[in-house]
SERO-4910 file (N, C-alpha, C, O; in steps of 0.05 Angstrom, whole numbers):
BEGIN
 pado doro    nc1    nc2    nc3   cac1   cac2   cac3    cc1    cc2    cc3    oc1    oc2    oc3
  Unk    A   2204   2098   1862   2210   2070   1863   2201   2059   1889   2207   2070   1910
  Unk    A   2188   2037   1889   2178   2024   1914   2191   1997   1917   2198   1984   1897
  Unk    A   2193   1988   1941   2203   1961   1946   2231   1962   1958   2242   1983   1964
  Unk    A   2243   1939   1959   2270   1936   1971   2287   1917   1955   2276   1899   1942
  Unk    A   2313   1922   1955   2332   1903   1943   2340   1883   1965   2340   1890   1989
  Unk    A   2348   1859   1957   2360   1841   1976   2386   1854   1987   2397   1871   1974
  Unk    A   2394   1846   2011   2417   1859   2024   2442   1861   2007   2454   1882   2005
  Unk    A   2450   1839   1994   2474   1839   1978   2472   1860   1956   2491   1875   1952
  Unk    A   2450   1861   1942   2447   1880   1920   2445   1908   1930   2455   1927   1917
  Unk    A   2433   1912   1953   2431   1939   1965   2459   1949   1971   2465   1973   1966
  Unk    A   2476   1933   1982   2504   1941   1988   2518   1948   1962   2533   1968   1961
  Unk    A   2514   1933   1941   2527   1939   1915   2518   1965   1903   2534   1980   1893
  Unk    A   2492   1970   1904   2481   1995   1894   2492   2019   1909   2499   2039   1897
  Unk    A   2493   2016   1936   2504   2038   1952   2533   2043   1946   2542   2066   1944
  Unk    A   2549   2022   1942   2577   2025   1935   2580   2038   1908   2597   2056   1905
  Unk    A   2564   2030   1889   2565   2042   1862   2559   2072   1863   2572   2088   1850
  Unk    A   2538   2079   1878   2531   2108   1880   2553   2124   1893   2558   2147   1885
  Unk    A   2567   2113   1912   2590   2127   1924   2613   2130   1905   2625   2152   1904
  Unk    A   2618   2110   1889   2640   2111   1870   2634   2130   1847   2653   2142   1836
  Unk    A   2609   2134   1841   2601   2150   1817   2585   2175   1825   2570   2185   1808
  Unk    A   2589   2184   1849   2573   2207   1858   2576   2232   1841   2556   2245   1834
  Unk    A   2600   2238   1832   2604   2262   1815   2591   2259   1788   2578   2277   1778
  Unk    A   2593   2235   1777   2580   2230   1751   2549   2230   1754   2536   2241   1736
  Unk    A   2539   2219   1775   2510   2220   1779   2500   2249   1782   2479   2256   1771
  Unk    A   2515   2265   1797   2507   2293   1800   2508   2308   1773   2490   2324   1767
  Unk    A   2529   2303   1757   2531   2315   1731   2508   2307   1713   2496   2324   1699
  Unk    A   2501   2281   1713   2478   2272   1698   2452   2284   1707   2435   2291   1691
  Unk    A   2449   2287   1733   2425   2299   1744   2421   2328   1733   2400   2336   1725
  Unk    A   2443   2343   1734   2442   2371   1724   2436   2371   1694   2420   2388   1685
  Unk    A   2448   2353   1678   2442   2352   1650   2412   2345   1645   2399   2357   1628
  Unk    A   2402   2326   1660   2374   2317   1657   2355   2340   1664   2335   2344   1650
  Unk    A   2361   2355   1684   2344   2378   1692   2343   2399   1670   2322   2411   1665
  Unk    A   2366   2402   1656   2368   2422   1635   2358   2411   1608   2358   2425   1588
  Unk    A   2348   2386   1608   2338   2374   1584   2360   2365   1564   2355   2361   1541
  Unk    A   2384   2362   1574   2407   2354   1558   2409   2323   1558   2398   2310   1575
  Unk    A   2425   2313   1540   2431   2285   1538   2449   2277   1562   2470   2289   1566
  Unk    A   2442   2256   1576   2459   2246   1598   2479   2226   1586   2476   2216   1564
  Unk    A   2500   2221   1601   2521   2203   1592   2520   2177   1608   2510   2176   1630
  Unk    A   2531   2156   1595   2531   2129   1608   2551   2129   1631   2573   2140   1629
  Unk    A   2543   2115   1652   2561   2111   1675   2567   2081   1676   2549   2064   1676
  Unk    A   2592   2075   1679   2600   2046   1679   2589   2031   1703   2587   2042   1725
  Unk    A   2581   2006   1698   2571   1989   1720   2594   1979   1737   2617   1982   1730
  Unk    A   2587   1967   1759   2607   1953   1775   2617   1929   1759   2602   1917   1744
  Unk    A   2642   1923   1762   2654   1901   1747   2656   1876   1763   2666   1856   1754
***
């Protein structure tokens, strides 16, 4: 991915990744194994 997000959106993306770090890691492992990943809820 290339480019940058505006500051406000960048802060929101970073906050979301911190809140969902365990889920993101689990999805990463599933993806590597060729398994179906699960949906992660967006920020509300």
